[in-house]
C-alpha positions in Angstrom: 5.5 16.2 33.1 6.3 17.4 29.5 4.0 20.0 27.9 3.3 17.5 25.2 2.0 15.1 27.8 -0.1 17.8 29.6 -1.7 18.6 26.2 -3.3 15.2 26.2 -5.1 15.7 29.6 -8.8 15.3 29.8 -10.3 18.0 32.1 -13.4 17.9 34.3 -15.9 20.7 34.1 -14.1 22.4 37.0 -10.9 22.4 35.0 -9.1 19.9 36.9 -7.5 16.8 35.4 -9.4 13.5 35.4 -7.9 10.9 37.8 -8.2 7.3 36.6 -8.6 4.2 38.7 -6.1 2.3 36.6 -3.3 3.1 34.1 -5.2 1.1 31.4 -8.4 3.3 31.9 -6.3 6.3 31.1 -4.8 4.6 27.9 -8.4 3.7 26.8 -9.4 7.5 27.2 -6.3 8.6 25.2 -5.0 10.6 28.2 -1.2 10.1 28.2 -0.9 12.6 31.1 -3.3 10.5 33.3 -1.3 7.4 32.4 2.0 8.8 33.3 0.8 10.2 36.6 -0.4 6.9 37.6 3.1 5.2 36.6 4.9 8.0 38.4 3.0 7.3 41.5 4.1 3.6 41.6 7.3 2.6 43.6 10.4 1.5 41.7 9.6 -2.1 42.8 6.1 -2.0 41.4 7.4 -0.6 38.0 10.3 -3.1 38.0 8.1 -6.0 36.8 7.7 -4.3 33.5 10.8 -2.6 32.1 8.8 -0.5 29.7 7.2 1.5 32.4 10.3 3.3 33.4 11.1 3.7 29.7 7.8 5.5 29.2 8.6 8.0 32.0 12.0 8.5 30.6 10.7 9.3 27.3 8.4 11.8 28.8 11.4 13.4 30.4 13.3 13.5 27.1 10.3 15.1 25.4 10.7 17.8 28.2 14.5 18.1 27.3 15.4 16.6 30.7 18.0 14.0 29.7 19.4 13.6 33.1 15.9 12.9 34.4 15.4 10.4 31.5 18.6 8.5 32.4 17.6 8.5 36.0 14.4 6.5 35.4 16.6 4.2 33.2 18.9 3.6 36.0 21.8 4.7 33.9 24.7 6.3 35.8 27.3 7.1 33.0 29.6 4.3 34.3 29.9 2.1 31.3 30.4 -1.1 33.4 27.3 -0.5 35.6 25.2 0.7 32.7 25.7 -2.5 30.6 23.9 -4.5 33.4 20.7 -2.6 32.5 18.3 -3.8 29.7 19.5 -3.5 26.3 16.2 -1.6 25.4 17.3 1.1 28.1 20.9 1.3 26.4 19.1 1.6 23.1 17.1 4.6 24.3 20.2 6.1 25.8 21.9 6.3 22.3 18.8 8.4 21.2 19.1 10.5 24.3 22.8 11.2 23.3 21.5 12.1 19.8 18.9 14.5 21.3 21.7 16.2 23.2 23.4 16.8 19.9 26.2 14.4 20.0 25.3 12.5 16.9 28.7 10.9 16.4 28.7 9.6 19.9 25.1 8.4 19.5 25.8 6.4 16.3 28.7 4.8 18.0 26.7 4.1 21.2 23.9 2.7 18.9 26.2 0.2 17.2 27.5 -1.1 20.5 24.2 -1.6 22.2 21.4 -2.2 19.8 22.1 -5.9 18.9 19.5 -7.2 21.1 16.6 -5.3 19.7 13.7 -7.3 18.2 13.6 -8.2 14.5 15.2 -5.7 12.2 14.5 -2.8 14.5 18.1 -2.1 15.3 18.9 -1.8 11.6 15.9 0.4 10.9 16.7 2.5 14.0 20.6 3.0 12.8 19.3 4.1 9.4 17.0 6.8 11.0 19.9 7.9 13.2 22.2 8.1 10.2 19.7 10.1 8.1 19.1 12.4 11.1 22.8 12.9 11.2 22.9 13.6 7.4 24.9 10.5 6.7 22.6 9.4 3.9 25.0 7.2 2.0 25.4 5.2 5.1 21.7 4.9 5.6 21.2 3.8 2.1 23.8 0.9 2.8 21.7 -0.2 5.6 18.5 -0.3 3.5 20.4 -2.3 0.7 21.6 -4.9 3.2 18.0 -5.4 4.5 16.3 -5.8 1.1 16.0 -9.5 0.1 16.9 -10.7 -3.5 13.4 -12.3 -3.9 10.3 -10.5 -2.6 7.2 -12.6 -2.1 3.8 -11.0 -1.6 1.2 -12.7 0.5 -1.5 -14.5 -1.5 -4.4 -13.3 0.6 -5.1 -11.5 4.0 -4.7 -14.7 6.0 -1.3 -15.7 4.6 1.3 -15.4 7.1 3.7 -14.3 4.4 2.0 -10.9 5.0 4.0 -10.3 8.2 7.4 -10.6 6.3 6.0 -8.7 3.3 5.1 -5.7 5.7 8.7 -5.6 7.0 10.2 -5.7 3.5 7.8 -3.0 2.4 8.8 -0.8 5.2 12.6 -1.0 4.2 11.9 -0.5 0.5 9.6 2.4 1.1 12.0 4.2 3.3 15.0 3.5 1.0 12.9 4.9 -1.9 11.9 8.1 0.0 15.4 8.7 1.0 16.6 8.4 -2.4 13.9 10.8 -3.5 14.9 13.3 -1.0 18.5 13.2 -2.2 17.2 14.1 -5.8 18.1 10.6 -7.1 14.5 10.0 -8.6 15.4 7.2 -11.1 17.1 5.2 -8.5 14.1 5.9 -6.1 11.7 4.6 -8.7 13.8 1.3 -9.4 13.9 0.5 -5.7 10.1 1.0 -5.4 9.5 -1.1 -8.5 10.8 -4.2 -6.7 7.6 -4.0 -4.6 5.5 -3.5 -7.8 7.1 -6.6 -9.3 5.9 -8.6 -6.3 2.4 -7.6 -6.7 1.6 -7.4 -10.5 -2.1 -7.1 -10.0 -1.5 -3.9 -8.1 0.3 -2.4 -11.0 -2.1 0.7 -11.3 -1.6 1.6 -7.6 2.2 1.1 -7.8 2.4 3.3 -11.0 0.7 6.0 -9.3 3.1 5.8 -6.3 6.0 5.8 -8.5 4.8 8.7 -10.4 4.5 10.6 -7.1 8.2 9.9 -6.4 8.9 11.8 -9.8 6.5 14.7 -9.3 6.2 15.0 -5.5 2.4 14.9 -5.8 0.8 13.5 -2.7 4.0 12.9 -1.3 5.1 14.7 2.0 8.8 13.6 2.3 10.6 15.7 4.9 14.2 15.0 6.0 14.2 13.2 9.4 15.2 15.1 12.3 16.5 13.4 15.6 13.1 13.9 17.1 11.2 12.3 14.0 13.9 9.7 13.6 13.6 8.6 17.3 9.8 8.5 17.0 10.2 6.5 13.8 12.4 4.1 15.5 10.3 3.8 18.6 7.2 3.1 16.3 9.2 0.3 14.6 9.9 -1.4 18.0 6.2 -1.0 19.0 5.2 -2.7 15.8 7.8 -5.5 16.0 6.7 -6.3 19.5 3.1 -6.5 18.5 3.9 -8.9 15.9 6.0 -10.9 18.2 3.0 -11.2 20.8 0.7 -12.2 17.9 3.0 -14.9 16.6 3.7 -16.2 20.0 -0.1 -16.3 20.9 -1.0 -18.1 17.7 1.7 -20.8 18.1 0.3 -21.4 21.6 -3.0 -22.0 20.0 -4.7 -18.7 21.2 -6.2 -15.6 19.8 -5.2 -11.8 20.2 -8.3 -10.5 21.8 -9.2 -7.2 23.6 -7.3 -3.9 24.1 -3.7 -4.1 23.4 -2.5 -1.8 26.2 1.1 -2.4 25.7 0.9 -1.2 22.0 -1.3 1.7 23.0 0.9 2.9 25.8 4.0 2.6 23.5 2.4 4.7 20.6 1.0 7.3 23.0 4.4 7.8 24.5 5.8 8.1 21.0 3.6 11.1 20.4 5.3 13.1 23.1 8.6 12.9 21.2 6.9 13.7 17.8 3.3 15.1 18.4 2.9 15.9 14.7 3.4 12.3 13.6 0.1 11.6 12.0 0.9 8.0 11.1 1.4 7.0 14.7 -1.5 9.1 15.9 -3.7 7.4 13.3 -2.5 4.0 14.6 -3.6 5.0 18.1 -7.0 6.3 16.9 -7.5 3.0 14.9 -6.6 0.8 17.8 -9.0 2.6 20.1 -11.8 2.7 17.5 -11.3 -1.1 16.8 -12.2 -1.7 20.6 -15.2 0.6 20.4 -13.3 3.1 22.6 -14.8 6.0 20.4 -14.5 8.8 23.0 -10.8 7.9 23.4 -10.3 7.9 19.6 -11.9 11.2 19.1 -9.8 12.7 22.0 -6.6 11.5 20.4 -7.7 12.8 17.1 -8.5 16.2 18.4 -5.4 16.8 20.8 -3.0 16.9 17.9 -1.0 20.2 17.8 -2.5 21.2 14.6 -5.8 20.2 13.1 -5.6 18.4 9.8 -8.3 17.3 7.4 -7.5 13.5 8.0 -7.7 13.9 11.8 -10.9 15.7 11.7 -12.4 13.0 9.6 -11.0 10.4 12.2 -12.6 12.5 14.9 -16.0 12.6 13.0 -16.1 8.9 12.6 -15.4 8.2 16.3 -17.9 10.9 17.4 -20.6 9.4 15.1 -20.1 5.9 16.5 -20.2 7.5 20.0 -23.7 9.0 19.2 -22.6 12.5 18.7 -24.0 13.2 15.3 -23.8 17.1 15.6 -20.3 16.8 16.7 -19.5 14.4 13.7 -21.2 16.8 11.2 -19.1 19.8 12.6 -16.0 17.8 12.3 -16.7 16.9 8.7 -17.3 20.5 7.9 -14.0 21.5 9.5 -12.1 18.9 7.5 -13.8 20.2 4.2 -12.9 23.8 5.1 -9.2 23.3 6.0 -8.4 20.9 3.2 -6.3 22.2 0.3 -5.3 21.0 -3.1 -2.8 18.5 -1.5 -5.4 16.7 0.7 -8.7 17.6 -0.8 -9.2 14.2 -2.5 -8.5 12.2 0.5 -10.7 14.5 2.6 -13.6 13.9 0.2 -13.4 10.2 0.4 -13.8 10.3 4.1 -16.5 13.0 4.1 -18.5 11.0 1.5 -18.6 7.9 3.4 -19.5 9.7 6.6 -22.2 11.7 4.9 -23.8 8.4 3.8 -23.7 6.9 7.4 -25.5 10.1 8.7 -28.0 9.5 6.0 -27.3 12.9 4.5 -28.0 11.8 0.9 -28.1 15.2 -0.8 -24.8 16.3 1.0 -23.2 13.0 0.0 -24.4 13.0 -3.6 -23.1 16.6 -3.9 -19.6 15.5 -3.2 -19.5 12.8 -5.9 -18.9 15.1 -8.9 -16.0 16.9 -7.1 -14.4 13.7 -6.2 -14.5 12.3 -9.7 -13.3 15.6 -11.2 -10.3 15.8 -8.8 -9.1 12.2 -9.5 -6.2 12.4 -12.1 -4.3 9.2 -12.6 -5.9 5.6 -13.0 -5.5 4.7 -9.4 -7.2 7.8 -8.1 -10.0 7.5 -10.8 -10.5 3.9 -9.8 -10.7 4.8 -6.0 -13.2 7.7 -6.8 -15.4 5.4 -8.8 -15.2 2.8 -6.1 -16.2 5.5 -3.5 -19.1 6.6 -5.7 -20.2 3.0 -6.0 -20.2 2.4 -2.2 -22.4 5.5 -1.6 -24.9 4.7 -4.3 -25.1 1.2 -2.8 -25.7 2.5 0.5 -28.8 4.6 -0.7 -30.1 1.8 -2.9 -29.2 3.3 -6.3 -28.0 -0.2 -7.4 -27.7 0.4 -11.2 -25.6 3.5 -10.7 -23.6 1.7 -8.0 -22.9 -1.2 -10.7 -21.9 1.3 -13.3 -19.2 3.0 -11.0 -17.9 -0.4 -9.9 -17.5 -1.4 -13.5 -15.6 1.8 -14.1 -13.4 1.1 -11.1 -12.5 -2.3 -12.4 -11.9 -1.1 -15.8 -9.3 1.3 -14.5 -7.7 -1.1 -11.9 -8.5 -4.6 -12.4 -7.6 -6.0 -9.0 -9.1 -8.8 -7.0 -10.7 -6.2 -4.6 -12.4 -4.3 -7.5 -13.7 -7.5 -8.9 -15.2 -8.6 -5.6 -16.8 -5.1 -5.1 -18.2 -5.3 -8.6 -19.6 -8.8 -8.0 -21.5 -7.4 -4.9 -22.8 -4.4 -6.8 -24.0 -6.7 -9.7 -25.7 -9.0 -7.1 -27.6 -6.1 -5.6 -28.6 -4.9 -9.0 -30.1 -8.3 -9.7 -27.4 -9.4 -12.2 -27.0 -12.7 -10.5 -25.2 -14.7 -13.2 -22.8 -11.9 -14.1 -21.8 -11.7 -10.4 -21.5 -15.5 -10.1 -19.1 -15.5 -13.0 -16.8 -13.2 -11.2 -17.0 -14.9 -7.8 -16.4 -18.4 -9.2 -13.4 -17.1 -11.2 -11.9 -15.5 -8.0 -12.4 -18.7 -6.1 -10.6 -20.8 -8.7 -7.7 -18.2 -8.6 -7.7 -18.0 -4.7 -8.8 -21.4 -3.5 -7.5 -20.9 0.1 -8.5 -17.2 0.7 -11.2 -17.4 3.4 -12.7 -14.0 2.5 -13.1 -15.0 -1.2 -14.8 -18.2 -0.2 -17.0 -16.3 2.2 -18.1 -13.9 -0.5 -19.0 -16.7 -2.8 -20.7 -18.8 -0.1 -22.7 -15.8 1.4 -23.8 -14.7 -2.2 -25.1 -18.3 -2.8 -27.2 -18.4 0.3 -28.5 -14.9 0.1 -28.9 -14.2 -3.7 -29.7 -17.8 -5.1 -31.4 -20.8 -3.9 -28.2 -22.8 -3.9 -28.1 -23.2 -0.1 -26.3 -26.7 -0.1 -23.4 -25.3 -2.3 -23.1 -22.1 -0.2 -23.1 -24.2 2.9 -20.0 -26.3 1.7 -18.1 -23.3 0.5 -18.7 -21.6 3.8 -17.7 -24.6 5.7 -14.3 -24.6 3.9 -14.0 -20.8 4.6 -14.6 -21.3 8.3 -12.0 -24.2 8.5 -9.5 -21.7 7.1 -10.4 -18.9 9.5 -12.3 -20.4 12.3 -12.1 -17.4 14.6 -13.1 -14.7 12.1 -16.5 -13.4 13.2 -17.8 -12.4 9.7 -17.2 -15.9 8.3 -18.8 -17.5 11.5 -21.8 -15.2 10.9 -22.0 -16.2 7.3 -21.7 -20.0 8.1 -24.4 -19.4 10.7 -26.7 -17.8 8.3 -26.3 -20.8 5.9 -27.5 -23.1 8.8 -30.5 -20.7 9.2 -31.3 -20.9 5.6 -31.3 -24.7 6.0 -33.6 -24.5 8.9 -31.1 -25.5 11.6 -32.0 -22.4 13.9 -30.4 -23.6 17.2 -26.9 -24.1 15.7 -27.4 -21.0 13.6 -28.0 -19.1 16.8 -25.0 -20.4 18.7 -22.6 -19.7 15.8 -23.9 -16.2 15.2 -24.0 -15.4 18.8 -20.2 -16.6 19.0 -19.5 -14.2 16.1 -21.1 -11.4 18.1 -19.0 -12.3 21.2 -15.8 -12.6 19.0 -16.4 -9.1 17.6 -17.4 -7.5 21.0 -17.0 -4.8 22.1 -17.8 -3.8 18.5 -20.9 -4.8 16.9 -22.1 -5.1 13.4 -25.6 -4.4 12.0 -25.7 -7.5 9.8 -24.8 -9.8 12.6 -27.5 -8.2 14.8 -30.0 -8.4 12.0 -29.5 -12.1 11.6 -29.8 -12.7 15.3 -33.1 -10.6 15.4 -34.6 -13.0 12.7 -33.4 -16.1 14.5 -34.7 -15.0 17.9 -38.1 -14.0 16.6 -38.5 -17.5 15.0 -37.4 -19.1 18.4 -40.2 -17.1 20.1 -37.7 -14.8 21.9 -39.6 -11.5 20.7 -37.9 -9.2 23.1 -34.5 -10.4 22.2 -35.3 -10.0 18.6 -36.3 -6.5 18.9 -33.3 -5.7 20.9 -31.1 -7.1 18.2 -33.0 -5.3 15.4 -32.6 -2.0 17.5 -28.8 -2.6 17.7 -28.6 -3.2 14.0 -30.3 0.1 13.4 -27.8 1.8 15.9 -25.0 0.6 13.8 -25.8 2.6 10.6 -26.9 -0.1 8.1 -27.4 0.9 4.4 -30.7 2.8 3.9 -32.5 -0.1 2.0 -31.5 -2.6 5.0 -32.3 0.1 7.5 -35.8 0.4 6.3 -36.3 -3.4 6.2 -35.0 -3.8 9.8 -37.0 -0.8 11.0 -40.4 -2.4 9.6 -39.3 -5.8 11.5 -38.9 -3.8 14.7 -42.3 -2.3 14.3 -44.3 -5.2 13.1 -42.1 -8.3 13.6 -41.5 -11.0 11.0 -44.4 -12.0 8.7 -42.6 -14.7 6.8 -42.3 -18.2 8.1 -39.3 -19.7 9.5 -37.0 -21.6 7.1 -38.0 -25.3 6.7 -35.6 -27.7 8.2 -33.8 -29.9 5.8 -30.8 -32.3 6.2 -27.4 -30.7 6.2 -25.3 -31.4 3.2 -22.6 -33.9 3.6 -19.1 -32.5 3.4 -16.5 -34.6 1.9 -12.9 -34.3 2.6 -12.5 -32.9 -0.9 -14.8 -30.1 0.0 -12.7 -29.2 3.1 -9.2 -29.9 1.6 -6.7 -27.3 2.6 -3.0 -27.2 2.6 -2.3 -26.5 6.5 0.9 -24.9 5.7 -0.9 -22.2 3.7 -3.1 -21.2 6.6 
């Protein structure tokens, strides 16, 4: 096994490596060595059902410099006629093995012969990466030019399927711009990146900051590709493309992507054997484990990088916090702050600030705000800093300060996201009409955006007495995103406000199940209130305790803690007829979903 794989091992107190019952358990722990050990113990026939398993073992051999061993796992003999019977994916890997052996000319020729069956645009992106690694930059630029569409269309909102295409186009343009920047062709680089800015005019401030980085090099780590980093980049593209294909196929079959994506996790963990210092891939693995509440695994992957970085320490701190290790989280935050320098101090402060708030370290959190604001230079950074300050002040109940910072953030960067954050802050500060003006305007501009509808509807049922209107708005949001747990929770809470406790319970419990294995304090808070009024006192207290365990804002925490101690003293909502929903209320262009 490669040294890169062995470095991921989780050890028992006696120093021996942990042995797992199944490969998936090893993946969930972030233990690549444990995963590969189980794969290698399987017979060839057992691995034959999934062509990727031999590929993972081959990539580990390549990481160890054993190209002959890698080809043996792929069943490649060197005989062209026999080898072309092997899966195209194996032949594509072989082209990169050739590059790792130093024969870049042969690797490029081999790549052109065998990469045609790769998914999506991954073959072209892989070729561009190999050309860059070989120093053939002009040819790589030609590949990027050919992949860039004449017209670029940005998604209207988070649920717009155009987002999948836009993500691929963005990848091409970003790599094109970065290559030009490395070549010293700054003006061309900026013109290429401007294509993305033109597609999203509302994000002009953020794009302006990125274009400035292309010119100054600030906040831009843009190293030339090596064969190792190019191979890892190409593998990452394949992993992402396969995940998107699985997603599209599942949706077309009427299903949902649920649970731990072991295929993506295995692919990405193996990529880190080739390029252990790749923080983008490592962060993706951490995020995937974190999203499935596999917090110990996420922390392990963050802490087994070859070199500690502030961003990985912040990731480890967040995972440790959610795993119940508050001292470990505090230690990781301190390490992140200690090792940060001018290049990454600002981003480190963002993470430290949010985590200090979750840990209820009010003084420590507030002490970071002035430094954060002072380090922010351009409009995008200043807006982000004010946004972070607003979030922290809201967490501790300083609602007027929070609203002021949210206003400043919007003034610097007037985007949909900043306006929605400002509306929330204004609502919490009691400026209901000011908030509603923003929310209703955003709804008019984005009538088919489920989260915009959710924000308006939830505001109406929690900050005003317009329960009927809120119910209708949330019904439309749920139609557009019927599997989203947060929207289901909001609609369920509208049922609660209208006195239909049984239906509210069913919908919010379904939201809890959809979110599992993660949980959210607000969903648990809602269920606690509903259970109490349904005379399920023990269930109510269990839900409120779970809400407290999920780090709610301090003002909500105090309210939930009081309920946990004393129960509810307010009467249950009076049951009233549910509003009739007309076709006009639910009208939606299905092709926009």
